[in-house]
Structures are given as structure tokens and as C-alpha cells.
C-alpha positions as CSV (number, residue, x, y, z in Angstrom):
1,M,7.7,5.2,10.9
2,R,8.3,4.5,14.5
3,I,9.7,1.2,15.4
4,E,6.7,0.2,17.7
5,T,4.6,0.5,14.5
6,A,6.9,-1.3,12.3
7,E,6.8,-4.1,15.0
8,L,3.0,-4.3,14.6
9,V,2.7,-4.2,11.1
10,D,5.8,-6.0,9.4
11,P,4.6,-9.8,10.9
12,I,0.8,-9.0,9.2
13,L,2.3,-8.1,5.9
14,Y,4.6,-10.6,6.1
15,R,2.4,-13.7,7.0
16,T,-0.2,-12.5,4.7
17,W,2.2,-12.9,1.5
18,Q,3.3,-16.1,3.2
19,W,-0.2,-17.5,3.2
20,R,-0.9,-15.7,-0.3
21,E,1.8,-17.3,-1.9
22,A,1.0,-20.7,-0.2
23,A,-2.7,-20.8,-1.6
24,S,-1.4,-19.6,-5.2
25,T,0.4,-22.8,-5.4
26,A,-2.4,-25.3,-3.6
27,Q,-5.6,-26.7,-5.5
28,Q,-7.4,-26.4,-2.2
29,I,-6.6,-25.0,1.2
30,D,-8.4,-24.2,4.6
31,T,-8.6,-20.6,5.6
32,A,-9.7,-21.2,9.1
33,P,-6.0,-21.2,10.3
34,I,-5.1,-18.3,8.0
35,R,-8.1,-16.3,9.1
36,A,-7.4,-17.3,12.8
37,E,-3.5,-16.4,12.9
38,L,-4.2,-13.0,10.9
39,K,-7.3,-12.3,13.1
40,Q,-5.0,-12.7,16.2
41,L,-2.3,-10.0,14.7
42,L,-5.3,-7.7,13.9
43,T,-6.5,-7.9,17.4
44,R,-2.6,-7.3,18.6
45,V,-2.9,-4.0,16.5
46,Q,-6.0,-2.8,18.1
47,T,-5.2,-3.6,21.6
48,A,-2.1,-1.7,21.1
49,E,-3.9,1.3,19.6
50,Q,-6.4,1.4,22.5
51,A,-3.6,1.3,25.2
52,A,-1.7,4.5,23.2
53,G,-5.6,5.8,22.8
54,W,-4.7,6.0,18.6
55,T,-8.1,5.7,18.0
56,N,-10.2,7.4,20.3
57,N,-10.9,10.1,17.8
58,G,-14.7,9.6,16.6
59,D,-14.9,8.0,13.4
60,Y,-11.4,6.9,13.0
61,L,-10.8,3.2,12.6
62,G,-7.1,3.4,13.0
63,L,-4.5,1.5,10.9
64,S,-5.5,-2.2,12.0
65,Y,-8.9,-1.2,9.8
66,A,-6.3,-0.6,6.8
67,L,-4.3,-3.4,7.3
68,A,-7.8,-5.6,7.3
69,C,-9.0,-4.2,4.5
70,W,-5.7,-4.6,2.2
71,I,-5.8,-8.3,3.7
72,D,-9.7,-8.9,2.7
73,E,-8.9,-7.8,-0.8
74,I,-5.7,-9.5,-1.5
75,M,-7.5,-12.7,-0.2
76,T,-10.7,-12.3,-2.1
77,A,-8.4,-12.1,-5.3
78,D,-7.3,-15.5,-5.2
79,R,-8.6,-18.5,-7.3
80,V,-8.1,-20.8,-4.6
81,V,-9.2,-18.9,-1.2
82,G,-11.1,-16.0,-2.6
83,E,-14.9,-17.5,-2.5
84,A,-14.6,-18.9,0.9
85,W,-12.7,-15.5,2.1
86,N,-15.3,-13.5,0.7
87,E,-17.8,-15.2,2.7
88,N,-15.7,-14.6,5.9
89,K,-13.9,-11.4,5.7
90,L,-11.8,-10.1,8.5
91,E,-13.3,-6.6,7.6
92,G,-16.9,-7.6,9.1
93,D,-15.4,-9.7,11.5
94,L,-13.7,-7.0,13.2
95,F,-15.5,-3.9,12.5
96,G,-19.2,-4.7,11.4
97,S,-18.6,-3.2,7.8
98,N,-18.0,-4.2,4.6
99,D,-17.6,-1.5,3.0
100,R,-13.7,-1.3,2.4
101,A,-14.1,-0.1,-1.2
102,W,-14.5,3.5,-0.2
103,M,-14.1,3.4,3.6
104,F,-10.6,2.2,3.3
105,W,-10.0,6.0,1.5
106,R,-11.8,7.7,4.1
107,Q,-9.9,6.3,6.9
108,A,-6.8,7.3,4.8
109,E,-8.3,11.0,4.8
110,L,-8.6,11.1,8.2
111,A,-5.4,9.8,9.4
112,E,-3.8,12.9,7.0
113,T,-6.3,14.9,8.9
114,L,-5.2,13.9,12.0
115,G,-2.1,14.1,11.5
116,R,-1.1,10.4,12.0
117,T,2.0,10.1,9.8
118,D,2.7,6.5,10.9
119,D,-0.9,5.2,10.0
120,L,-0.8,7.1,6.8
121,A,2.4,5.6,5.9
122,V,0.5,2.0,6.4
123,F,-2.1,3.2,4.4
124,F,0.1,4.1,1.6
125,L,1.7,0.3,2.0
126,C,-1.6,-1.3,1.6
127,A,-2.4,0.7,-1.7
128,Q,1.4,0.1,-3.1
129,L,1.0,-3.6,-2.1
130,G,-2.3,-4.0,-4.2
131,F,-5.5,-2.5,-2.5
132,T,-7.4,-0.3,-4.9
133,G,-11.2,-0.3,-3.7
134,Q,-13.2,1.6,-5.2
135,Y,-10.1,3.3,-7.5
136,R,-9.8,-0.4,-9.4
137,S,-11.8,1.2,-12.2
138,S,-9.8,4.9,-11.7
139,P,-6.2,4.0,-12.1
140,E,-5.7,8.0,-12.5
141,K,-7.2,8.9,-9.2
142,L,-5.3,5.8,-7.2
143,A,-1.9,7.4,-9.1
144,A,-2.8,10.8,-7.8
145,W,-3.6,9.6,-4.4
146,T,-0.2,7.9,-4.1
147,H,1.9,10.6,-5.8
148,R,0.5,13.1,-3.4
149,T,0.8,10.6,-0.4
150,R,4.4,10.2,-1.0
151,L,5.0,13.6,-1.0
152,Q,3.3,14.0,2.6
153,L,5.4,11.2,3.6
154,G,8.4,12.7,2.8
155,L,9.5,9.6,0.6
156,V,10.7,11.4,-2.9
157,P,11.0,15.1,-3.9
158,E,9.1,16.7,-6.4
159,L,10.2,16.0,-10.1
160,T,11.0,19.1,-12.3
161,L,10.9,17.7,-15.6
162,P,12.3,20.0,-18.8
163,F,9.8,21.5,-20.9
164,T,10.4,22.8,-24.5
165,H,11.5,26.3,-24.0
166,D,14.1,24.7,-21.0
167,L,15.8,22.6,-24.0
168,P,19.1,24.1,-25.6
169,P,18.3,25.5,-29.0
170,A,19.0,23.3,-32.1
171,T,21.8,23.7,-34.2
172,D,23.1,22.1,-37.4
173,A,25.5,19.7,-35.9
174,A,25.7,16.4,-36.8
175,P,23.4,14.2,-35.1
176,L,24.9,12.7,-31.7
177,R,24.1,8.5,-31.4
178,G,24.5,8.5,-27.5
179,G,21.2,10.0,-26.7
180,A,19.3,7.6,-27.8
181,V,21.4,4.6,-26.2
182,L,20.8,6.7,-22.9
183,Q,17.6,7.1,-23.5
184,R,16.8,3.3,-24.3
185,A,18.8,3.1,-21.1
186,G,16.5,5.2,-19.4
187,Y,13.6,3.2,-20.3
188,V,15.1,-0.1,-19.1
189,G,16.1,1.9,-15.8
190,W,12.3,3.5,-15.5
191,A,10.6,0.0,-16.3
192,A,12.7,-1.8,-13.7
193,A,11.2,1.1,-10.9
194,V,7.9,0.5,-12.0
195,L,8.3,-3.2,-11.4
196,L,10.1,-2.5,-8.2
197,L,7.7,0.3,-6.8
198,P,5.9,-2.1,-4.1
199,T,9.0,-3.6,-2.6
200,L,10.8,-0.2,-2.7
201,S,8.1,1.5,-1.2
202,Y,7.6,-0.9,1.3
203,L,11.2,-0.5,2.6
204,A,11.4,3.3,2.6
205,V,8.6,3.3,4.8
206,V,9.1,1.0,7.4
207,T,12.8,2.3,7.6
208,W,11.5,5.9,7.5
209,T,12.9,7.5,10.8
210,R,14.0,4.6,12.8
């Protein structure tokens, strides 16, 4: 991700999570200052996109749309501010629509088609940090999109796993116990990787090509 893109995106991700954490520990919170700050940051992104000619491609709305959708989804899911936020979403305010559930994924496809790699990276980050939209009830489709997009961005190589015919032949030797220990350690490692995946993905993308 280019430095200029990261400098626009990082503050939005950071401040959204800060506000989200503050809301999670409060009994009541005024959403007006939250919306005002995040809207200002998103407007800054839109201004930069327009100045660079990044959004002059027909139906493509730019990376600011991805961020607005992510913020709306994160905030509407909150038990404290969710109801109030749902009545005054940023997508409607900035883009005049209420279609994030499917439009987010359509815009991600357009970013890929147009070769907007930085923008696609932002869509990927938003998905890793909690956006699901219409894929909420189709986790297998979300997983497939995540895998394909991760490869598209060059974040991880394809994995080649051994099949039965690739394994060494069985022998009559006494069973070795070390394999079971190693397997258990592997499960722990994979569990940790799954828990840390959103954070690791974020760090990988924002530092990519810097």
C-alpha cells in the first residue's frame, strides 16, 4: 500500500476502533461527535481521491465507500450506539444509499477490475476487521473471497498440502509419539493464527510496498 493511501486510511481505522471501544464500556454515548469526526476523515479521503482522479470511473465509488460501509457495520452492531447509528448512517450521508450489504462487494469487484490495488487492499482490510454484509449468512463465500483476494494482493503464497498418495508408506516399526506432540503444537499455532489474523492482515497490508 502506498504511503499516501495508508496515511488517509490509518486514522479512520484507528479512531473507529477507539470510539467502538469507548462505546462498549459506556451505558450511553452521544454519537454526534463520533459521526462528525469520522465524516470529516472520510471527506478528507474523498477530496484526495477526487484530486487524484481516482474515482472518475463511472460506477466506482472509491475506497472511501469501503471505509464508510465498514464504519456503519461496526457501529450498528454495537449494543450502545447501534440503534442511533442505524438511523443516521455515513453511507447514506456521504453516498445517498443504503446498500452496503451487497454494494460493498460489488465495489470490491470493481476495484479489482480497474486495477486499483490499494483500494482492493482497503476492501480486504475492512472484511478482515469485521465487515460481512450479505456474506454474514454465507461464511464459505466470505472465506473464498478472502482467500482469493489475499492471493491477489500477494500477501501469502498458495499452500500445497500433502494428499494420501504423497505420504510415505506404512511400516511395521513401533509408533512414534513425537508426531502427536507436534500435531498438538500445530493446532495451538493454527488457533493463535486464526485469532490474530485480522491484526496480522492489517499490519501486512498497511506495510505492503511501503
